[in-house]
RONU-122631 format. One record per residue: x, y, z of N, C-alpha, C in turn; residue in three letters. Coordinates in pm, whole numbers, plus 50000, padded with zeros to 5 digits. Layout:
<pts>
XYZXYZXYZala
...
</pts>
This chain:
<pts>
411855311242908412865308343023414165316342989met
414785322343090415915329743070417215320443065arg
417915323042958419195315042957420345321143049ser
421155312943089422355318143184423595314743098gln
424435324943100425675323743026426745316243121lys
427255306443061428305298843172429445307243195pro
430115306843306431205314843360432535307043334thr
433495313143283434805307343247435465300843376ala
436095289543382436745283243499437605291943570phe
438505297743491439495308043557438805318343623cys
437635324043573437095334443626436395331543757glu
435895318143757435255313543881436185312344002ser
437535311943979438525310344091439515321844106arg
438875333244059439645345944062440035349644210ala
439145345944317439395349244444440595340544504gly
441075331644434442115321344490443565326344415glu
443655336044357444835340844296445965342944398arg
447175339644387448325339644479448485329644590gly
447405319044595447605309444678448795301544684ala
449205298644546450395289544535451695296144587ala
451655309144563452865316644611452995317744758leu
451755318544834451825318044968452195304545023ile
451665294244957452035279644992453595278344965thr
454125283444873455605281144837456375288344937ala
455905301044978456595308445088456555301345228val
455365296945262455325289845387456175277945394leu
456145269045270457065257845273458445261545277leu
458865273245214460215279045225460585281745359ser
459655288445435459995291945571460165279245661leu
459365268745631459545256245713460895250245677leu
461165250445541462445245045510463645252245552leu
463455266445555464485275545618464595272845764leu
463545271445838463525268545984464245255646017ala
463945245245934464485232145957465975232545924ala
466445239145816467725242345788468515248845893gly
467775260245959468485267646070468625258746177gly
467645250746210467665242146321468895232146304ile
468965226546188470065216646144471465224546167leu
471495236646124472815244046127473055246846264ile
472075250546358472155254146498472685240646569leu
471955229246544472365216146602473695212646572thr
474115213846443475405209846413476465219346475ser
476195232046483477045240746548477215236746694thr
475945235046761476125231546896476855218046923met
476615208746831477305196446850478765196946839thr
479255206046734480505208246719481165215246841gly
480445226446906480915231847030481095221747140ile
480015214447149480035204247261481085194847240thr
481345189547128482425181047095483715187347134ala
483855198647089485035206247117485385209347280arg
484335212647334484315214247475484515201847552asp
483965190647499484175177747560485625172447548ser
486115174847423487545172047389488485179447483thr
488125192147510489055200947600488845196347741ala
487605192647784487385187547912488175173947939glu
488255164747835488825152147850490555154247868met
490915164647787492335167447788492685172847935gln
491905180747994492055184748125491975173448214ala
491055164748195490975152748282492285143548288tyr
492695141348154493895134248145495085140348196tyr
495055154448185496315162448231496335160248394ala
495085160848457494935158648596495365143948642ala
495065134148547495515120748589497045119448560glu
497715126948468499145127648448499825133548573ala
499145144148634499635149348744499665140648870gly
498615132348888498565123248989499745112348962val
499885108548842500895097748823502365102848848ala
502555114948809503815122548829504125124048977lys
503065127149063503375128349196503655115049264ala
503055104349220503225091449268504675086349224leu
505035090849111506465087149060507475093149164glu
507225105149205508135112149308508105104249429val
506905100049480506795092349589507475078549593leu
507495072949473508095060049467509695060449435arg
510195072349441511655075649423512175074449285gly
511235075149191511595074449044512035087948992asn
511865099849082512275113149041513255117749146val
514465122649104515465127249191515025141149257gln
515365144649364515255156149434516225166649365ser
515885178749378516835190849331517105200549433asn
518285199349498519395190749467519235177849510pro
519995168549455519815153749473520285150249617thr
519765138749661520105133149791519055132849883gly
517835138849871516785137049966515715127549919thr
515495116350008514605106349974513185111849990arg
512285106749890510895111749889510095103549985ala
510325104750112509515099550224508175106850231thr
507245101350297505965108450323506255122750394phe
507175121350488507395134550563508005144750466arg
509045139950388509655149550304508765154850194asn
507915147150141506995150450039506055163150079val
505595160450210504755170350267505535182950303ile
506615181250383507405191950444508325199450341cys
508785192150232509875197250146509445196449996leu
508305199149959507845195449822508585204549723pro
509205215649762509855224349663511165217749608val
511505205149657512765198649611512375189449490leu
511075189749463510645182549350509705191349279trp
510175198249164509345206949085508015201949040pro
507855188649023506615182648981505515184449078thr
505895185749214504865187049312504945199549380ile
505735210049326505845221549411504995233649358ala
503715229149320502725240149282503005247349154asn
503905242249085504225248048952503415241548840ser
503165248248727502485243748634503525235048524thr
503145222848501503835213348421503225210048291val
503845210248185503255208748053503125192648032asn
501885188747979501645174547948501895172247795val
501365182847733501485181347577502635191047536ser
503375188447427504435196147372504165210947349ala
502845213447298502455227147276501855234547394asp
501875227947500501315234347631499915236247647gly
499205228247557497675230347557497135222547686ser
497905213047733497435205047844498525205847944ser
497995208148060499085210648178498495206248310arg
499275204348400498745201248536499595208848641phe
498845210748757499415216848866499075209848996gln
500165205249078499825200049206499545211249304val
498345212749335497975225349416498235222249561thr
498125211149616498285208749747498575193749788ser
499465192149886499745179849945499655181150102ile
498775173650163498485175750299498135162750368phe
498175163350508497955152450588496585153950649asp
495575147350594494085149450642493905144950785pro
494855137250842494635132950988495125142251085asp
495885153151043496475162351132496315177151078asn
495035178951057494665193351011493455199151097gln
493635212151117492535220251166491885227251044val
490545224751033489775232850927490515230550791asn
491015218350765491695216350638490985217150509trp
489635216050527488825217550404488935233250353ala
489095242550439489345256950396490665259050360leu
491645252650435493035255950418493865244050438asn
493935236050342494605221650366495935222450416pro
496685232250396498095232650423498245241350566asn
497215243850640497235252350748498215247450857ala
498385234750885499125230250993500415223150951asn
500795226050821502005219050770503245224250849thr
503355235750863504595242150920504725236651066val
503665236451139503585232451277504025218151289thr
503485209451208503655195551198505255191351168met
505665199851058506945196951005508125201751109cys
507705209651192508665213751291508925203751398ala
507945193951405508135181651492509015171851424asp
510165168551491511095158651423510585145351432ala
509565142551512508955128451523507695127751433ala
507345138351372506105136751278506345127451156tyr
505505118451156505535108051046504015104751000lys
503645110650882502195108550849502055093950798pro
500795089050829500385076550778499725076650638asp
499435088050606498715090150467498785104550417arg
498605107450302498335123050267497495122350151phe
497005134750123496185137150013496735146049911thr
496675142049793497405150849678496155156449603ile
496285168649578495215175649494495905181449377arg
495375179049259495845180649131494795188349049val
495235198748975494345205148877494805202648730thr
493965196748664494285195648516493815207348431gly
494735213048358494335224548260494325220748106leu
493345222348046493245219547904492855231347815gly
492695229647697492215241147592490975247947637pro
490805260047601489555267847615489275269047776arg
490225271547850490185272947994489415261648053asp
489595249748000488955238848080489915233448188ser
489215227948295489955223748408489135212948484arg
490055203648535489535191948626490235190948745lys
489665190748865490225189848988490225175749026asn
491305169149073491395156049121492045154449248met
491595144749324492205142349461492365127549488glu
493575125149523494005110349554494505109549700val
494085099449765494575095349902495615083949896val
496925086349949497825075049941498195070650087val
498255058850093498605052950229500065049850232asn
500675052050338502245048550344502435033450331arg
501505026450372501755011350394501095003650269tyr
501734994650216501314984650121500414974450190thr
500964969650307500114960250375499984965150515ile
498924962750581498754968850720498394957750818glu
498974959250918498724949151035499394954851161tyr
498924951651276499434956251406500504945751455asp
501474952351517502624943451574502554946551726val
502084936651793501754937651943502774927852025asn
503734921851950504614914052022505904912251931ala
507124912551973508244911351898508144897851824thr
507744886351882507654873751811506194868351842val
505444866551751504014863151748503884847651712thr
503364839451792503414824851763502084818651799ile
501134819051712499764812951751499854797651735pro
498904790551800498894775951807497644771651857asn
496764764751783495494762051821495244746251826gly
496304738051805496274723951798496034717051911ser
496344721152039496294713852152497464706952182gly
498424706752079499834701052116500784712352164thr
501694709652250502624718852306503484724452212gln
503644737052203504624743752112505934738952135ile
506804737952043508214735252040508894749952087gly
509294751652205509904764552240511084762052325phe
512254767652268513534766452352514384778352318asp
514654785652416515424797352398516814795852453leu
517224783952496518684781452542518764786052682gly
519834781652742520054784852889520964795852915gly
521304804952813522244814752828521664829152801ser
522154838452860521504851752822522184857252703asn
522954851152641523414855752498522234854352396val
521254846452439519984848152356519064858252403thr
518844867152317517944879152379516814880352289ala
515684882852339514354886352270513764898352349thr
513724910352281513384922452370512264928952292leu
511384934552379510244942052327510424957652337gly
511584961252386511914976352385512334981452249thr
511714991952199511884996752075513375001152055asp
514134993851986515514996951953515675009651862ser
514605014951800514605025551712514185039651789cys
514055038451915513985050551998512595057452010gly
511625050451995510155056052010509895055752157ser
510505047952233510225047552391509135037852420gly
508585031752312507455020552340508095007852375thr
507285000752452507784987152475506494976552456thr
506784965352384505664956652375506114943352429ile
505234932452443505704920052487506734913352397pro
507684906752450508684900652372508064888252283ala
507174880952356506434870152289504964872152297phe
504354866152201502914865652205502514851652169gly
501854844652258501624830052244499954826352286val
499714815152229498264811352270498154808852402ser
496844809152463496684806352598497304793152652asn
497104783052571497504769352605499024768552612ala
499804777552547501134776752554501774786552652asp
501004792652731501494804352812502444797352916tyr
502054787852994502954782453102504174776653033asn
504104770052914505284764152839506364776652824thr
505804787152757506644798352723507234804652847ala
506324806352943506794814353064507944805653142asn
507724793453145508774785453211510174785053136asn
510084785052997511364785852939511964799952940val
511094810452941511634823852968512424824553096ile
511734817653196512444817853325513614808253352asp
514004802553237515284794453246514984780853295gly
513744776253268513334761453319513004752953182cys
512844741553207512334731953110510864736153080asp
510364732552970508964736452941507974731453047pro
508164720653120507264718253220507624723553355asp
508504732653366508814740053481509824735353575gly
510514723853521511614717453607512914722153556ser
513854718153635515464721853606515594736353574asn
515074744853669515364758653648516764762953675cys
517164771353596518624778153607518784790353536gly
519904793453495520094806653427519334806053289gly
518734816253256517804816653147518224827253040gly
517484827852947517654837152826517274851852877pro
517774861652796517494875552830516194878752744asn
515124879152806513924882752760513134893152838val
512784904452769512204915052833511054921652741ala
509884924352787509404920152927509364903952947pro
509384900953072509624886253116508364878453084gly
507144884053084505984875453072505434878152923asp
505174864752871504634865452744503104870452742pro
502724875752633501354880052610500434868452560ala
499224868352607498274857552555497484863052429ile
497554856252323497024861152201495514860252198leu
494974871452150493524871852143493224880052014asn
491894881651990491624889851862491984904551869asn
492194909951991492434923352015494044925451992gly
494824916452005496194918452002496934908451882asn
496164902551814496674894151712496264901151580thr
497294901351482496864908351353495894898851272pro
495034905051207493924897651139494224886751062ser
495464886650993495934875250914496174862651002phe
496454863351117496794852751206495684849451307leu
494454853751283493394851451379492724837751346gln
492914833451224492414820651183493264814751064ser
493344802051044493884797050930493284801350799val
492114802550792491474806950674491884821450641ala
492094830650748492554844050729494084843550675asn
494784833450732496324832250690496324827450553ala
495624818050506495674813550373495244825150272arg
494214832350308493784843250223494834854450212leu
495654856550326496654867050340497964862050244phe
498194848650241499284842550176498924840050019met
497734834750004497504828049880496294833749806tyr
495664843149855494504848649796494704857049670gly
493704861349616493844869649477494844880849507thr
494544888549616495444900949652496304896749771glu
496774883149778497604879549886499114882349849gly
499974878349948501324880349941502144874649835met
501674861149805502404854449689502184861949567met
500944865649531500574872549415501304886149396asn
501204893149522502004906149530503384904449498ala
504184893149541505544891049522505604888149375ala
504794878649323504934875849168504884888949086ile
503844896649135503734909949055505014920049047asn
505654917949166506824925749186508134919449142gln
508064905949089509164898749057509924894249175gly
509264891249287509984889449397509404876549465arg
508944868749387508504853849430509604844949390tyr
510124836049484511234826449450510824813349491phe
511094803449414510894789149456511834783649546ala
513004788449563513984784349661514924797149707asn
515594793949807516584804249859517654808749765gln
518314799349692519264804249604518814813849504thr
517774812249438517174821949334516924836049416asp
516424835849535516194847649618517484855649649ala
518594847349700519784854849738520554858949627ile
520454852749501521154856149380520474864949297asn
519194869949331518454880049260519204894049260ser
518814902649178519294915649166519374923749299thr
518154922649364518054929449498518334920549623leu
518694908549595518974899049695517764898849803gly
518104900149932517114900650030516844914450089leu
517394925150006517054938650017518144945450101gly
519274940650128520294946650211520724960350144ala
520714962550022521084973949954519944984049917thr
518804980149942517684988249919517214996050040ser
517365010550034517175018250150515815016550215pro
514875011750143513485010050203513124994550220asp
514144985250186513864971150187512994965550075gly
512874953350064512104947349963511174936750020val
510164933349934509424921149960510084909649911leu
510244899349985510874886149947509904874349990thr
509514867249890508644855449917509344843649871phe
509874833949963510544822049936509604810849953ile
509264802049861508234792149869509064779649896asp
509534778650032510394768350070511284772450190gly
512414765750218513234768050336514304779250315asp
514744785450411515814794850395516664793650511leu
518014793550481519034795750587519684809350573thr
519374817050680519994830950682521124830750770leu
522364831450698523444831050777524834831850705gly
525874825550743527224827050682527174825850539pro
527804836150470527914835650326526634842050259gly
525594843150336524414849250275524414864650306asn
523894872650226523754886850248522784890150360pro
522944901650430521844906350516520814910550440thr
519614913650504518424918150423517654928250513gly
516674932750449515664940850513514294941950428gln
513324945750499511934945950429511084937050498gly
510364930250412509404918450458509944905550383thr
510254896150468510714883350432509584872250475leu
509124864850368508114855250391508744840050353ile
508654831850438509294818650417507944807750442ile
507924799150354506764789850383507374776050428thr
508654774650426509284764050483509944766650623gly
511114760250647511844761950773512884772850754thr
512854782550858513894791950872515024787350967leu
516244787150915517444785151002518134796051005thr
518484801751126519254813251155520764807951191leu
521664809951095523004803051092524124813551114asp
524864812051227525994820651232525784835551243gly
526504843851164526304857951158525084860751065asn
524104867251116523104869951025522484884451081phe
521854891950989521314904351026520094906150933asn
519014910450987517824913550915517054925250981phe
516674935050905515854945250962514464945750887asn
513444944750966512134943450896511364933150973gly
510424928050895509554917250937509764904150879val
509894893050951510124879450904508824872250921ile
508324866050843506994858050858507314843850816met
507284834250895507484820250876506104813650879val
505434813350760504094810050762503814797550675leu
503564785150732503384774450651503914763050739gly
505244760450713505924748850790506024754550942glu
506274768050968506224773451109507234768751188gly
508524766251134509614762551225510784772351205glu
511264775651328512504785151326513554779451424val
514864777051377516014772351451517194781351430tyr
517984782251550519294788151553520404779451564arg
521394780051475522574771451482523794779451435thr
525044772051467526174777851435526654788551538gly
527814793551532528354805151609527984817451560gly
528864826751599528594840951549527534848851616gly
527274859851569526264868551628525234873451521asn
524054869451552522924872851473521934881851540gly
521534891951446520384901551489519324903251405asn
518124904351456516854907951382516234918851453ile
516014929851383515484941851440514164944351368tyr
513084943451424511774945051375510754935651449gly
510294925251373509374915951441509224902951365ala
508794892251429508584879451368507204873451383met
506714866751276505544859551304505674844851258phe
505334835351330505534822151303504304813051321val
503824806451219502584799751235502634786951136ala
501964776351187502014762351123500714759351052lys
500554759350929499334755150876499464750350717phe
498704742450684498834737350535498324747250438ser
498684747650317498384755650214496864754150176arg
496334741950178495014739550137494324732950254asn
493034733250269492234725950364490884734250404gly
490214728150506488924734050537489174747750615ala
488054756450605488244769150675488314766450838asp
487854755150871487714751951015489124746851074thr
490224746350992491444740951024491924751351134asp
492854745351213493434755251315494904753251299val
495624763351353496974764351349497744750751424phe
498724745951361499464735851427500284740351528gly
501074731051587502104735151698503444738651627ala
503854751651628505044755951566506284753751648pro
507504755651592508644754751663509524767751658val
509854772251788510634784151787511874779951869phe
513024776151821514134771751894515384778851861asp
515844788051956517074795251924518144793252033thr
518154779052061519034773752168520384769752106ser
520564772051972521854767551900522874777251931gly
524154773551896525244781651921525274796651875gly
526034804251933526214817751888525194827251977gly
525394839751947524594849851999523344852651915thr
522184853251977520994856451891520264867951960ser
519904879051881519294890951939518114893551843asn
516894892151898515674896451824514914906851897ile
514964919451839514394931151915513424938951825gln
512414943451886511314952151816511994963951777tyr
511614969551662512024981351600511044987651514cys
510364999051551509345004351484509605008951349thr
510995015551323511315020351205511485008351096glu
512144997751137512214986451049510904980751003ala
509984980851101508584974751076507794983750983ile
508054996951002507395007450916507915005350759asp
509175002850751509645000950616509064989150570lys
509054978350639508594965150592507144964950552ala
506284974350600505004975050564504834983150433lys
505914989850395505794998450275506494992250155ser
506984979150171507604972550052506754972049933val
507284975749821506394974849695505774987149648gly
506024998149714505235009449698504085012349782gly
503555024949776502605029549862501215026149790his
500175023549882498905021249822497945032549813ser
497405034649693496345043449664494945039049722val
494415047149815493205044149883492005047949815lys
492085059549728490935064949670491315075649584gly
490545076749484490585088649377489335094449361val
489165106849349487805112849311488135127249244arg
487085132049180487005145449125486415153749239glu
486685167249244486075174949331485985189249280tyr
</pts>
């Protein structure tokens, strides 16, 4: 038999020489790729973080621009030169008086890396093709002396590092509270009990629906519930409530009261449930007054407060008195929105410009001599603070038969200011 010489182990694997090197190279390539991906990911993460930070800076700069524009509107920034009030009309028609809103770039950060620019302030309700040219009609509108916008849109561009920018738009309403005034004095009553209504037998007592502020409009002097129409009409005609003993009567124009319905009654007086929500709800007038530091448990605190009843405030103030108020001799005049939950007594010489709401006790009396004037509007309603949603308004009292002259007249300008007390409301904010 032939013998076979054994082959050395290393010689039998001669064809596999270099495999370890190739394996090492492949593994190195994998590690290099993984390392490259890690480096790339880290770099991209850093760039994203940097861009995100720049974007956030631009966003906050835009927010700062909106806040600064609102500061102008709220009268916290003086015009240059001083002396021009930042009304809705002036902010749209004369923005150059306030550098903050005059389309100039304003630094937010000290190094100028964050800035904002108020690019446009326009009235969206009075524009032609405003989406393409928001300011197209501004000159035409501002040439009209009677122009008074109800709202406007502020557009702000925030500028951050790395050419980042954010465009922000905010819609601002002129009114803090919105309601219609369709009678100089509105007096709902759902109780079935006759309203307490007495205007005296002399024409020195006047209630007028003609606009004393010159708009040329006229509304009913009184708005009453259907069941009280005959009573109110008899008293206006100089008779007793039942139509007897007619003689010289008060000065009321127009002479016929309006009958209240859902079409001519503000929503907050269409039901007791609505009235309670308006007064005491989470976003009601009492909480609004508390937030503004204008809620008072009695008339003394209100009259002695820094702003009093708003006589020295150009735009008036919101005053909420949780109790009775005597507006008369020794008391300052006032303006804005005045809310009383108790009895209102008009005594001697008194003057008020705006809206007076006697909501709760629902009683108004005139007493003393002198000459008293209210220019704006009044709402008088009787209801309890708590109760069922099915409750109806009680029979209120409106008695101006006391001594002295009494004049209550519709005034659109005073009402307009009364609706704006406490600052203007922001209706919406968006990026665009």
